[in-house]
C-alpha positions as CSV (number, residue, x, y, z in Angstrom):
1,X,28.7,-32.7,3.6
2,X,26.5,-34.8,1.3
3,X,23.9,-35.2,4.0
4,X,23.7,-31.4,4.6
5,X,23.3,-30.8,0.9
6,X,20.6,-33.5,0.7
7,X,18.8,-31.9,3.7
8,X,19.0,-28.5,2.0
9,X,17.5,-29.8,-1.2
10,X,14.8,-31.7,0.6
11,X,13.7,-28.5,2.4
12,X,13.2,-26.9,-1.0
13,X,11.7,-29.9,-2.9
14,X,9.2,-31.1,-0.3
15,X,7.4,-27.7,0.1
16,X,7.4,-27.3,-3.7
17,X,6.0,-30.8,-4.2
18,X,3.3,-30.1,-1.6
19,X,2.5,-26.8,-3.5
20,X,2.1,-28.7,-6.8
21,X,-0.1,-31.3,-5.0
22,X,-2.4,-28.6,-3.6
23,X,-2.8,-27.0,-7.0
24,X,-3.7,-30.4,-8.5
25,X,-6.1,-31.1,-5.6
26,X,-7.9,-27.8,-6.1
27,X,-8.5,-28.6,-9.7
28,X,-9.4,-32.3,-9.2
29,X,-12.0,-31.2,-6.6
30,X,-14.1,-29.5,-9.3
31,X,-16.8,-31.2,-11.4
32,X,-16.2,-32.0,-15.2
33,X,-18.8,-29.2,-16.0
34,X,-16.9,-26.7,-13.8
35,X,-13.6,-27.6,-15.4
36,X,-15.1,-27.3,-18.9
37,X,-16.5,-23.8,-18.0
38,X,-13.1,-22.8,-16.5
39,X,-11.3,-23.9,-19.6
40,X,-13.8,-22.2,-21.8
41,X,-13.3,-18.9,-19.9
42,X,-9.5,-19.3,-20.1
43,X,-9.6,-19.8,-23.9
44,X,-11.9,-16.8,-24.4
45,X,-10.0,-14.5,-22.0
46,X,-8.0,-11.5,-23.3
47,X,-4.4,-12.7,-22.7
48,X,-3.0,-9.2,-22.3
49,X,-5.2,-8.3,-19.3
50,X,-4.6,-11.7,-17.8
51,X,-0.8,-11.2,-18.0
52,X,-1.2,-7.7,-16.6
53,X,-3.2,-9.0,-13.6
54,X,-0.6,-11.8,-13.0
55,X,2.2,-9.3,-13.1
56,X,0.5,-7.0,-10.6
57,X,-0.2,-10.0,-8.3
58,X,3.4,-11.1,-8.6
59,X,4.7,-7.6,-7.7
60,X,2.3,-7.5,-4.7
61,X,3.7,-10.8,-3.4
62,X,7.3,-9.5,-3.8
63,X,6.3,-6.4,-1.8
64,X,4.7,-8.7,0.8
65,X,7.8,-10.8,1.1
66,X,9.9,-7.6,1.6
67,X,7.5,-6.3,4.2
68,X,7.7,-9.6,6.1
69,X,11.5,-9.1,6.2
70,X,11.0,-6.0,8.2
71,X,9.0,-8.0,10.8
72,X,11.8,-10.6,11.0
73,X,14.6,-8.1,11.6
74,X,13.7,-7.4,15.3
75,X,14.2,-11.2,15.9
76,X,17.7,-10.8,14.6
77,X,17.0,-12.7,11.4
78,X,17.9,-11.1,8.0
79,X,16.8,-13.5,5.3
80,X,17.2,-13.0,1.6
81,X,14.2,-11.6,-0.2
82,X,14.1,-14.8,-2.4
83,X,13.6,-17.0,0.7
84,X,10.7,-14.8,2.0
85,X,9.1,-14.8,-1.4
86,X,9.5,-18.5,-1.8
87,X,7.7,-19.2,1.5
88,X,5.0,-16.6,0.8
89,X,4.2,-18.3,-2.5
90,X,4.3,-21.7,-0.9
91,X,1.6,-20.4,1.6
92,X,-0.6,-19.3,-1.3
93,X,-0.3,-22.6,-3.0
94,X,-1.2,-24.5,0.2
95,X,-4.3,-22.4,0.5
96,X,-5.5,-23.7,-2.9
97,X,-5.7,-27.2,-1.5
98,X,-6.6,-26.6,2.2
99,X,-8.0,-23.1,2.9
100,X,-6.3,-21.1,5.7
101,X,-3.5,-23.7,5.9
102,X,-1.0,-21.5,4.1
103,X,-0.1,-19.4,7.1
104,X,0.8,-22.5,9.2
105,X,2.7,-24.2,6.4
106,X,4.4,-20.9,5.5
107,X,5.7,-20.6,9.1
108,X,6.8,-24.2,9.2
109,X,8.5,-23.9,5.8
110,X,10.4,-20.7,6.8
111,X,11.4,-22.2,10.2
112,X,13.0,-25.1,8.3
113,X,15.1,-22.6,6.3
114,X,16.1,-20.2,9.2
115,X,17.4,-20.2,12.7
116,X,14.0,-19.0,14.0
117,X,11.5,-21.4,15.7
118,X,8.2,-22.2,14.1
119,X,6.3,-20.2,16.8
120,X,8.4,-17.1,16.2
121,X,8.0,-17.3,12.5
122,X,4.3,-18.0,12.8
123,X,3.9,-15.0,15.2
124,X,5.2,-12.6,12.6
125,X,2.8,-14.1,10.0
126,X,-0.2,-13.6,12.4
127,X,0.9,-10.0,13.0
128,X,1.0,-9.5,9.2
129,X,-2.5,-10.9,8.9
130,X,-3.9,-8.8,11.7
131,X,-2.6,-5.7,10.0
132,X,-4.1,-6.8,6.7
133,X,-7.4,-7.5,8.5
134,X,-7.4,-3.9,9.8
135,X,-6.8,-2.7,6.2
136,X,-9.6,-5.0,5.0
137,X,-12.0,-3.5,7.5
138,X,-11.2,-0.1,6.2
139,X,-11.8,-1.3,2.6
140,X,-15.1,-2.8,3.6
141,X,-16.1,0.5,5.2
142,X,-15.3,2.3,2.0
143,X,-17.1,-0.4,-0.1
144,X,-20.2,0.1,2.1
145,X,-20.4,3.7,0.8
146,X,-20.6,2.5,-2.8
147,X,-22.5,-0.8,-2.3
148,X,-24.8,-0.4,0.6
149,X,-27.8,-1.9,-1.1
150,X,-25.9,-5.0,-2.3
151,X,-24.5,-5.6,1.2
152,X,-27.9,-5.3,2.9
153,X,-29.3,-7.7,0.3
154,X,-26.5,-10.2,1.1
155,X,-27.1,-9.9,4.8
156,X,-30.8,-10.5,4.4
157,X,-30.2,-13.5,2.1
158,X,-27.5,-15.1,4.3
159,X,-29.6,-14.4,7.5
160,X,-26.6,-13.1,9.4
161,X,-27.5,-12.7,13.1
162,X,-25.4,-10.0,14.9
163,X,-26.5,-11.4,18.3
164,X,-24.9,-14.8,17.5
165,X,-21.7,-13.1,16.4
166,X,-21.7,-11.2,19.8
167,X,-22.3,-14.5,21.7
168,X,-19.4,-16.3,19.9
169,X,-17.1,-13.3,20.5
170,X,-18.0,-13.3,24.2
171,X,-17.3,-17.1,24.5
172,X,-14.0,-16.6,22.7
173,X,-12.9,-13.8,25.1
174,X,-14.0,-15.9,28.2
175,X,-12.0,-18.9,26.9
176,X,-8.9,-16.8,26.4
177,X,-9.2,-15.4,30.0
178,X,-9.6,-18.8,31.6
179,X,-6.8,-20.3,29.5
180,X,-4.5,-17.4,30.4
181,X,-5.1,-17.9,34.1
182,X,-4.6,-21.7,33.8
183,X,-1.2,-21.3,32.0
184,X,-0.1,-18.7,34.6
185,X,-0.6,-20.9,37.6
186,X,-0.1,-24.5,36.3
187,X,3.0,-26.7,36.8
188,X,1.9,-29.4,34.3
189,X,4.7,-30.3,31.9
190,X,2.5,-30.3,28.8
191,X,1.0,-27.0,29.6
192,X,4.4,-25.5,30.4
193,X,5.6,-26.6,26.9
194,X,2.6,-24.9,25.5
195,X,3.5,-21.9,27.5
196,X,6.9,-21.8,25.9
197,X,5.3,-22.1,22.5
198,X,3.0,-19.2,23.3
199,X,5.9,-17.1,24.5
200,X,7.8,-17.7,21.2
201,X,4.6,-16.9,19.3
202,X,4.2,-13.6,21.2
203,X,7.8,-12.7,20.5
204,X,6.9,-12.9,16.8
205,X,3.8,-10.8,17.3
206,X,5.7,-8.1,19.3
207,X,8.1,-7.5,16.4
208,X,5.6,-4.9,14.9
209,X,6.3,-2.7,18.0
210,X,10.0,-3.0,17.5
211,X,10.1,-1.9,13.9
212,X,12.8,0.6,13.0
213,X,11.3,1.2,9.6
214,X,7.7,1.9,10.5
215,X,7.0,4.3,7.7
216,X,8.4,1.8,5.2
217,X,6.2,-0.9,6.6
218,X,3.1,1.3,6.4
219,X,4.0,2.3,2.8
220,X,4.5,-1.3,1.7
221,X,1.2,-2.3,3.3
222,X,-0.6,0.4,1.3
223,X,1.2,-0.6,-1.9
224,X,0.2,-4.3,-1.4
225,X,-3.5,-3.4,-1.2
226,X,-3.4,-0.9,-4.0
227,X,-1.8,-3.7,-6.2
228,X,-4.6,-6.1,-5.1
229,X,-7.2,-3.6,-6.2
230,X,-5.4,-2.9,-9.4
231,X,-5.1,-6.7,-10.0
232,X,-8.9,-7.1,-9.7
233,X,-9.6,-4.0,-11.7
234,X,-7.4,-5.2,-14.6
235,X,-8.7,-8.8,-14.7
236,X,-12.3,-7.6,-15.2
237,X,-11.3,-6.5,-18.8
238,X,-10.1,-10.1,-19.6
239,X,-13.6,-11.6,-19.8
240,X,-16.4,-10.3,-21.9
241,X,-19.3,-9.1,-19.8
242,X,-17.4,-8.3,-16.7
243,X,-16.1,-4.9,-17.9
244,X,-18.8,-2.9,-16.1
245,X,-18.2,-4.3,-12.6
246,X,-18.1,-1.3,-10.3
247,X,-15.1,-0.5,-8.0
248,X,-17.4,-1.1,-5.0
249,X,-18.0,-4.7,-5.9
250,X,-14.3,-5.2,-6.6
251,X,-13.5,-3.9,-3.2
252,X,-16.0,-6.3,-1.6
253,X,-14.4,-9.1,-3.7
254,X,-11.1,-8.4,-1.9
């Protein structure tokens, strides 16, 4: 009994400790001048607009956690909203220390608190991110209408080469095709274990096609992104000199 309680607390304490460490690491990685500038901006910021932005961000994360619950239901898992919210926030904290690590650690954290395997949990997260990526492409398309000149200037400065992007994409597709054929025919134990992992991962991804509350999922996705836009729109009033930032630039910032 005591061991099970200890294990339960460790599952909560360890991710929280890691989250605190990642926050500290993200701050420690800045220079003294950057920290001084950040602190100066914090002191001069309008607290009302900062709190409003934090509130909007917090609501968006709660909605995200609730939307994630919908993806978990087809896997016969019905977690509490608090558990989903806790793991979502842990993922964001992890991203502060190690960019793009949040999704993996979020999946691992949730798997430790639920009957699902890591690959199933991670699959639902990837599905979530793919849907968000589609929405992001739509937002970028809308932003192009408002900020075409700024985007063209950025592409010229950064020297983005569309041909290189096409080559990388072709290599990626070819690698996936070869890998798929290898997995399909192999009898190697290690690759067979990898095959089981991919199968569980695909189970998580397929949940989006098994949703019973599709319209609720779509509505919550729109609410999340509207809250993101509102969060950025509100925070611009917190710092003097940023009030005139256009909606197009804010959309690109997303």
